[in-house]
Legacy VTK file of the C-alpha trace (Angstrom):
# vtk DataFile Version 3.0
C-alpha trace
ASCII
DATASET POLYDATA
POINTS 303 float
0.000 0.000 0.000
1.100 3.526 -0.681
1.917 4.717 2.831
5.226 6.105 4.066
4.520 5.303 7.711
2.053 2.894 9.277
3.039 3.496 12.904
0.021 5.731 13.428
-2.340 4.633 16.198
-5.895 5.369 15.124
-8.944 5.381 17.390
-12.520 5.634 16.219
-15.291 6.584 18.654
-18.992 6.156 18.018
-21.786 4.037 16.655
-21.475 0.418 15.532
-24.604 -1.091 14.034
-26.279 -3.069 11.301
-27.505 -1.303 8.181
-30.697 -3.098 7.165
-31.523 -3.045 3.448
-34.913 -4.764 3.138
-34.151 -8.369 4.102
-30.363 -7.907 4.004
-28.162 -6.754 6.889
-24.660 -5.345 6.659
-22.306 -4.188 9.410
-21.897 -0.420 9.468
-21.867 2.831 11.396
-19.557 5.564 10.080
-16.975 5.271 12.915
-16.703 1.497 12.451
-16.478 1.908 8.664
-13.562 4.315 9.228
-11.859 1.875 11.593
-12.292 -1.085 9.243
-10.874 0.816 6.262
-7.855 2.084 8.246
-7.227 -1.455 9.519
-7.471 -2.829 5.975
-4.431 -0.680 5.083
-2.427 -2.169 7.963
-2.688 0.653 10.520
-3.236 -0.183 14.219
-6.859 0.804 14.925
-9.030 0.607 18.045
-12.815 1.021 18.151
-14.563 2.553 21.172
-18.275 1.776 21.202
-20.968 -0.441 22.724
-23.126 -3.318 21.524
-25.995 -5.209 23.129
-25.754 -8.647 24.685
-27.306 -10.187 21.580
-26.508 -12.006 18.361
-25.939 -8.777 16.374
-23.421 -7.631 18.979
-21.523 -10.928 18.835
-21.370 -10.737 15.035
-19.976 -7.164 15.130
-17.355 -8.207 17.716
-16.305 -11.181 15.628
-16.245 -9.294 12.339
-14.263 -6.347 13.742
-11.720 -8.643 15.374
-11.353 -10.773 12.236
-10.658 -7.569 10.304
-7.849 -6.488 12.665
-9.709 -3.834 14.667
-8.813 -3.730 18.390
-12.165 -4.275 20.155
-10.948 -3.979 23.756
-12.722 -0.608 23.947
-16.005 -2.014 22.633
-18.240 -2.819 25.595
-21.333 -4.985 25.927
-24.403 -3.297 27.416
-27.035 -5.853 28.496
-29.712 -3.139 28.933
-29.927 -2.106 25.278
-29.890 -3.809 21.902
-27.167 -3.470 19.282
-27.945 -0.582 16.939
-29.776 -0.981 13.663
-30.535 1.423 10.831
-33.200 0.950 8.176
-31.595 2.121 4.930
-33.648 3.093 1.897
-31.800 3.536 -1.403
-33.367 5.690 -4.122
-32.952 5.202 -7.876
-29.773 7.351 -7.887
-28.122 5.138 -5.257
-28.464 7.765 -2.488
-29.494 6.577 0.958
-31.933 7.750 3.636
-31.730 6.376 7.171
-34.065 5.483 10.022
-31.880 5.067 13.111
-33.149 3.072 16.094
-33.169 4.911 19.436
-32.083 4.025 22.045
-29.302 1.627 21.070
-26.365 0.235 23.036
-23.994 2.771 21.424
-25.966 5.647 22.982
-24.499 4.556 26.334
-20.711 4.437 25.845
-18.970 4.915 29.189
-15.254 5.547 29.643
-13.162 3.076 31.633
-9.469 2.387 32.193
-9.155 0.556 28.892
-10.749 3.302 26.785
-8.720 5.980 28.604
-5.494 4.091 27.902
-6.439 3.592 24.220
-7.010 7.337 23.789
-3.837 8.295 25.666
-1.841 6.357 23.059
-3.758 7.632 20.036
-2.158 9.593 17.209
-5.454 10.186 15.405
-8.988 10.186 16.837
-12.110 9.972 14.654
-15.513 11.110 15.926
-18.857 12.119 14.462
-21.959 14.072 15.417
-24.538 11.263 15.562
-22.934 9.748 18.675
-23.866 12.908 20.585
-27.628 12.341 20.300
-27.634 10.847 23.826
-26.072 12.537 26.846
-24.089 9.509 28.078
-22.026 8.976 24.903
-21.801 12.727 24.304
-20.264 13.315 27.746
-17.794 10.454 27.243
-16.738 11.877 23.871
-16.051 15.381 25.194
-14.060 13.947 28.107
-11.945 11.798 25.791
-11.348 14.712 23.404
-9.669 16.691 26.151
-7.745 13.726 27.601
-5.065 13.717 24.880
-4.256 17.104 23.400
-1.503 15.748 21.124
-3.699 13.488 18.978
-4.969 14.661 15.584
-8.743 15.022 15.980
-10.895 14.305 12.927
-14.558 15.313 13.029
-16.700 13.462 10.490
-19.935 15.459 10.241
-22.972 13.199 9.845
-26.153 15.265 9.919
-28.981 12.849 10.662
-32.292 14.497 11.471
-33.507 14.974 14.199
-30.280 14.161 16.073
-28.341 17.419 15.922
-28.426 21.173 16.406
-26.094 23.955 15.294
-24.789 24.667 18.819
-23.688 21.053 19.256
-22.077 20.923 15.811
-20.150 24.109 16.584
-18.840 22.657 19.870
-17.669 19.546 17.999
-16.036 21.596 15.215
-14.081 23.716 17.697
-12.470 20.523 19.082
-11.300 19.335 15.659
-8.022 19.620 13.752
-9.742 18.370 10.602
-13.432 18.444 9.598
-15.045 16.465 6.798
-18.431 17.547 5.392
-20.430 16.802 2.289
-21.482 19.847 0.247
-25.028 19.973 1.678
-23.769 19.741 5.258
-21.287 22.612 5.052
-23.855 24.930 3.442
-26.452 24.090 6.108
-24.019 24.556 8.998
-22.425 27.756 7.682
-25.896 29.173 7.088
-26.908 28.166 10.631
-23.916 30.138 11.888
-25.033 33.196 9.922
-22.882 32.870 6.779
-24.758 32.681 3.482
-22.843 31.967 0.305
-23.065 29.331 -2.433
-19.299 29.397 -2.907
-17.768 26.318 -1.281
-14.307 27.841 -0.845
-15.849 30.804 0.982
-17.814 28.434 3.229
-14.683 26.409 3.979
-12.692 29.519 4.885
-15.571 30.813 7.021
-15.813 27.557 9.030
-12.022 27.341 9.332
-11.839 30.857 10.760
-14.965 30.600 12.925
-13.927 27.342 14.603
-10.143 27.733 14.358
-9.899 24.482 12.372
-6.904 24.506 10.006
-7.992 21.643 7.729
-11.362 20.979 6.099
-12.479 18.629 3.342
-15.831 18.731 1.527
-16.981 15.802 -0.596
-19.059 16.617 -3.680
-20.448 13.179 -4.592
-19.574 12.278 -8.176
-18.015 15.739 -8.633
-15.066 14.903 -6.396
-13.863 16.891 -3.396
-12.252 20.103 -2.219
-9.823 20.416 0.687
-8.147 23.150 2.703
-4.803 21.824 3.966
-2.004 23.974 5.382
-3.752 27.139 4.124
-3.897 25.920 0.548
-6.983 24.810 -1.380
-6.883 21.515 -3.291
-9.497 20.071 -5.642
-10.081 16.633 -7.100
-12.648 15.898 -9.778
-13.312 12.313 -8.612
-13.438 9.084 -10.613
-16.459 8.077 -12.671
-17.846 4.682 -11.620
-21.114 2.805 -11.959
-22.654 3.451 -8.511
-24.062 0.441 -6.664
-24.805 2.354 -3.453
-23.157 5.299 -1.714
-23.281 3.766 1.798
-19.843 4.038 3.412
-18.123 5.596 0.383
-17.500 8.852 2.265
-16.163 6.924 5.272
-13.653 5.010 3.162
-12.695 8.254 1.416
-12.024 9.947 4.769
-10.088 7.012 6.274
-7.925 6.810 3.138
-7.365 10.576 3.042
-6.287 10.829 6.696
-4.096 7.718 6.461
-2.341 9.265 3.455
-2.004 12.774 4.893
-0.620 11.571 8.230
1.840 9.176 6.652
3.627 12.085 4.973
2.104 11.940 1.531
1.467 15.028 -0.586
-2.081 16.458 -0.286
-2.640 15.996 -4.055
-1.646 12.331 -3.862
-3.716 11.823 -0.711
-6.842 13.192 -2.430
-6.163 11.106 -5.518
-5.820 7.891 -3.527
-8.840 8.649 -1.306
-10.989 9.507 -4.330
-10.126 6.182 -5.936
-10.949 4.211 -2.776
-14.248 6.093 -2.258
-15.261 5.498 -5.871
-14.520 1.768 -5.633
-16.641 1.481 -2.457
-19.530 3.295 -4.193
-19.282 0.812 -7.063
-19.803 -2.127 -4.683
-22.569 -3.092 -2.276
-22.450 -2.143 1.401
-20.083 0.046 3.403
-17.065 -2.256 3.812
-16.284 -4.163 0.627
-12.840 -5.705 0.298
-10.627 -3.613 -1.967
-7.320 -4.780 -3.354
-4.362 -2.669 -4.403
-4.696 -3.588 -8.078
-8.219 -2.088 -8.179
-6.896 1.145 -6.676
-3.913 1.225 -9.060
-6.201 0.672 -12.038
-8.318 3.723 -11.162
-5.274 5.834 -10.305
-3.903 5.163 -13.778
-7.003 6.740 -15.353
-6.152 10.173 -16.714
-8.680 12.603 -15.274
LINES 1 304
303 0 1 2 3 4 5 6 7 8 9 10 11 12 13 14 15 16 17 18 19 20 21 22 23 24 25 26 27 28 29 30 31 32 33 34 35 36 37 38 39 40 41 42 43 44 45 46 47 48 49 50 51 52 53 54 55 56 57 58 59 60 61 62 63 64 65 66 67 68 69 70 71 72 73 74 75 76 77 78 79 80 81 82 83 84 85 86 87 88 89 90 91 92 93 94 95 96 97 98 99 100 101 102 103 104 105 106 107 108 109 110 111 112 113 114 115 116 117 118 119 120 121 122 123 124 125 126 127 128 129 130 131 132 133 134 135 136 137 138 139 140 141 142 143 144 145 146 147 148 149 150 151 152 153 154 155 156 157 158 159 160 161 162 163 164 165 166 167 168 169 170 171 172 173 174 175 176 177 178 179 180 181 182 183 184 185 186 187 188 189 190 191 192 193 194 195 196 197 198 199 200 201 202 203 204 205 206 207 208 209 210 211 212 213 214 215 216 217 218 219 220 221 222 223 224 225 226 227 228 229 230 231 232 233 234 235 236 237 238 239 240 241 242 243 244 245 246 247 248 249 250 251 252 253 254 255 256 257 258 259 260 261 262 263 264 265 266 267 268 269 270 271 272 273 274 275 276 277 278 279 280 281 282 283 284 285 286 287 288 289 290 291 292 293 294 295 296 297 298 299 300 301 302
């Protein structure tokens, strides 16, 4: 794999669940998708979450472990069931979600193991959905301030009705890097009183407002735009036949961060991440297996 340095301890905090597509179930949850993709590249990754004392929980444990994710920070909560999400895919391959509440992951509590995992982290992924319940929200904010050296990546996941602008702003202020899609950044910037259709202006506004140096916005099939070390980078994406978009953004983000933190050039990082995201969108489910030859094949396409 194209990484200069794999000695980067990654931690992902948040929801683990089953995405339910009609009669089919697939393991998911953005934080777990991030962890699985990082682990697939050979990085040490730990997942902090909670599952129920049920069959779904056992399957998630087993699957995560088999795919080289450290699950010592994933607890079992006998009082609540493992999370599920009903996913509906429209004719364009875009998804809408119905997220069960409460679920075991709404009640993530810190303990000695999770504290130790975070103390040793180089990069820490978190999202906004995990904050819909006070217990997990409190744990997240405590962990975010427990290691000031780690690179904090906020993956915005606006899922109605589980967020408000005040909460999103608090989460953005904690981040070193924020990833949005184009709809999310426009909604949040507007909620903070900034109204412009220009994505670069929105990125610079959020960066200044929240003191976040690095921001990436995904634009679906139109690629992505990123502010990194005060410079703006764009990538036009790779055209693929879309199967479903579930998890494509998560794989894009995991690939991008893995590349950026292992001393690769921002242009190369975006190129690699765009290829991985496109391949995931061309396959079913959030965590398809991807091999290096598939990535190389797309990277060789002249954009």
